[in-house]
N, C-alpha and C positions, 0 to 999 in steps of 0.2 A: 616194195620198195620206189620210188624213181630213177628210169630208166630212162624221158626224154633230155634230147639234149645234142650236142657238138661236143666230140672229143679227140683229144691232142693222142693219136696211138705211135708205137713204133714194134714193128717183127724185127725181134732182133733170131735172121739166119747166120748162114755158114758166108753168105757174102758181104755181110757187114747187116749195120738196122737199115730196114725203111721206115718210111712214116706215111702217112696219112693220117686225111680227116672223115674220123668215123661219124654220123649224125645217123642217131637215132630216133625212135617216135613208138611205143607202147601202147597197147590196144586191148585192151583185155591179158590176155596168152598170145596175142601174136606181135611181132614185129615189125616193125618196116623201117625205113632208111636208104642212104646210104656211103658209099667209099670213097672219098677221092684222095691216091694212091698214085705214083708212078710217070702221073701226068694222063692220066686217064679216072672217070667217078663214074661206078657204076650200082646199081639202086638193090637194094640187095632180096635173097629169098626164100623162104623153107623160114622166115623167121619163129622165132619163140624165148618165151619170155617162160620160167620156172621157181617160183621164191625166189632166191639170190640168184639164179641163174640166168642167160640168156642163150641163144644156139643161134645160127646164123649160117648163112655163106651168100657170096662174089662171083660174084665172072668177074676179073680184069685181067684188062687187053694191055698187056707191056708189049716193049721191044720185043722177049721172045717169047710172044704167041697169046693165048689167051689162059689161062690155068683158070682155076674155081679152085676157090677157099674156104676153109668152112671150122666154122669162128666157133668159140664154144670158152665163155666167162663169166664174171664176176662180176658185179657191182658194187663195192662196198663205200659207199659216198658222193663224191665226185671220181673214186678213182674206179681205175675196169684191166684186168689183167687175168690172164689165159690163158691159150691153147691156139695156137690157125695150120689147120690142113696143106697144105698148098699139093697139091693135083697129087708126083710122082716123090715129090723130091721130101715128102718128112712134114715133121710137126715141129712148129716152132714156137714159142712163147711171147706174149704181147702183151700191153699194157700201155696205161694213158691215162687224162688227166682234165676232167670235163673243163672243157673254158665260154 
């Protein structure tokens, strides 16, 4: 599975769509990269690649505070889609395309 690349993503929240840029790099079953969103950029932690799936966490600081985002996604060609758990706010779908 070709994971490496930069993706334009949108998270569908109760406050509308939140856009960001996700950069991913796989090394075996490990995953690293960054998420730039809401005027902040953070490094991925706990990144893993398993089959067609990926998982990672990001601590993202925004105007309302710092939140841990827990992503779980699948890749299909240049498309990424999955769910992101946002602290105590619930789980939201997200999707994106490699740019």
